[in-house]
Structures are given as structure tokens and as C-alpha cells.
VEXKEDO-641012 format. One record per residue (C-alpha): z, x, y. Coordinates in Angstrom, 3 decimals. Layout:
N
- Z, X, Y
...
***
This chain:
115
- -44.640, -11.688, 13.569
- -47.215, -9.435, 12.077
- -50.418, -10.083, 10.128
- -50.796, -7.634, 7.258
- -54.283, -7.295, 5.762
- -54.662, -5.185, 2.631
- -58.057, -4.333, 1.209
- -57.611, -3.357, -2.424
- -59.712, -3.016, -5.538
- -60.197, -6.225, -7.554
- -58.351, -4.711, -10.510
- -55.189, -4.437, -8.352
- -55.202, -7.879, -6.641
- -53.133, -9.752, -9.264
- -50.531, -6.946, -9.476
- -50.187, -6.857, -5.636
- -49.903, -10.628, -5.485
- -47.145, -10.682, -8.075
- -45.270, -7.826, -6.387
- -45.482, -9.642, -2.986
- -44.076, -12.809, -4.538
- -41.178, -10.899, -6.117
- -40.434, -9.296, -2.786
- -40.113, -12.666, -1.128
- -43.394, -12.982, 0.723
- -43.949, -16.686, 1.251
- -47.701, -16.875, 0.924
- -50.928, -14.980, 1.214
- -54.691, -15.589, 1.374
- -56.968, -13.661, -0.942
- -60.635, -13.267, -0.124
- -63.427, -11.624, -2.141
- -65.091, -8.790, -0.231
- -67.613, -6.030, -0.594
- -67.599, -2.849, 1.409
- -67.968, 0.855, 1.611
- -65.700, 3.584, 2.862
- -66.632, 6.714, 4.732
- -65.795, 8.947, 1.779
- -67.258, 6.757, -0.931
- -70.610, 7.373, -2.556
- -72.840, 4.676, -4.069
- -71.922, 3.916, -7.665
- -74.496, 4.474, -10.330
- -74.114, 2.485, -13.542
- -76.139, 2.833, -16.745
- -77.464, -0.428, -18.177
- -79.410, -1.070, -21.386
- -81.876, 1.649, -22.283
- -82.880, 3.702, -19.265
- -82.135, 1.096, -16.580
- -79.931, 2.367, -13.761
- -78.322, 0.327, -11.062
- -77.111, 1.782, -7.807
- -74.806, -0.207, -5.549
- -73.832, 0.919, -2.088
- -70.860, -1.460, -1.894
- -67.637, -1.630, -3.857
- -66.130, -4.985, -4.841
- -62.784, -5.456, -3.156
- -60.201, -8.121, -2.403
- -58.770, -8.794, 0.983
- -55.059, -9.892, 0.891
- -53.785, -11.384, 4.096
- -50.192, -12.419, 4.886
- -48.098, -12.988, 7.965
- -44.453, -11.928, 7.919
- -41.547, -11.441, 10.321
- -41.426, -8.070, 12.012
- -38.379, -7.089, 9.933
- -40.333, -7.496, 6.709
- -43.340, -5.339, 7.601
- -42.084, -2.032, 6.190
- -41.053, -3.692, 2.909
- -44.408, -5.389, 2.465
- -46.273, -2.107, 3.133
- -44.069, -0.359, 0.586
- -44.777, -3.051, -2.050
- -48.508, -2.880, -1.481
- -48.572, 0.971, -1.579
- -46.437, 1.141, -4.700
- -48.612, -1.430, -6.421
- -52.135, -0.537, -5.361
- -52.170, 3.216, -4.787
- -53.598, 5.482, -7.452
- -53.993, 8.431, -5.093
- -57.774, 8.199, -5.109
- -60.288, 7.802, -2.368
- -61.270, 4.152, -2.235
- -57.908, 2.713, -3.055
- -58.158, 0.628, 0.076
- -56.614, 0.164, 3.529
- -53.794, -1.746, 5.139
- -54.135, -3.092, 8.679
- -51.308, -4.518, 10.771
- -51.801, -6.807, 13.775
- -49.447, -8.731, 16.037
- -49.359, -12.515, 15.723
- -48.423, -14.233, 18.925
- -48.201, -17.771, 17.526
- -48.519, -19.691, 14.256
- -48.801, -23.428, 13.776
- -48.537, -25.314, 10.499
- -51.182, -28.031, 10.711
- -49.424, -30.490, 8.362
- -45.908, -30.274, 9.755
- -46.917, -29.202, 13.294
- -44.100, -26.589, 13.207
- -44.585, -23.535, 15.418
- -43.571, -19.916, 15.228
- -42.000, -18.126, 12.327
- -40.957, -21.415, 10.548
- -44.676, -22.229, 10.318
- -45.331, -19.264, 8.009
- -42.311, -19.620, 5.690
***
């Protein structure tokens, strides 16, 4: 099994979630996050009058799912097709091995615990 963690812009999170559901991904966890990338510069926004606000961090969402090894390439493809605009700051995808999973309610172990 693999854990796939995708950090995407908030404006893309619902579309990515829907695309993952359509592709058969059983579940995911979505967390609110703030961060900055190496190539990103602080955003400057104009408020009322002459007020200016500078933020070093971009608001992002962290989408986490665990899938069978055979599904990894498909999940990556779905995320890239849905979240990529070709711009710096679109996000990142991280893939990690999962050695074990346990469903707390059913006490099932392994791949059946993440279905």
C-alpha cells in the first residue's frame, strides 16, 4: 500500500476530491494548511484605501489517501489532471510506503482496512 499526500490550492480541493471519488478511491482526509514554496514570493493584496497586506504563506489543502500499489499511477494521474495549471505553486504530491493499516472499528488489518 502507498500513502499519497497531495498539497493543492484551496480552489482545487473540491475538484480533486470529486475526481478521486469518480476514479474509485475509497476515502481521503483533507486538512487545511498554510505554506510557502521555494519559488513563491509573498502575496501583496490591496485592501480598502491605501492599506496593503503582505502574506508570506499561501493557503493550501492537504489531501491524504492510502491506496493499493496498483492504483498509485492512476491516482497521481487524476490529481495532476485536476489540480495542475502549469504554474509555480500548484502544489506537490508525496508518496510513501504503508507497512500496515488497521480499521479501529472493525479491527480489520491490511488492504481491507482502507477500502
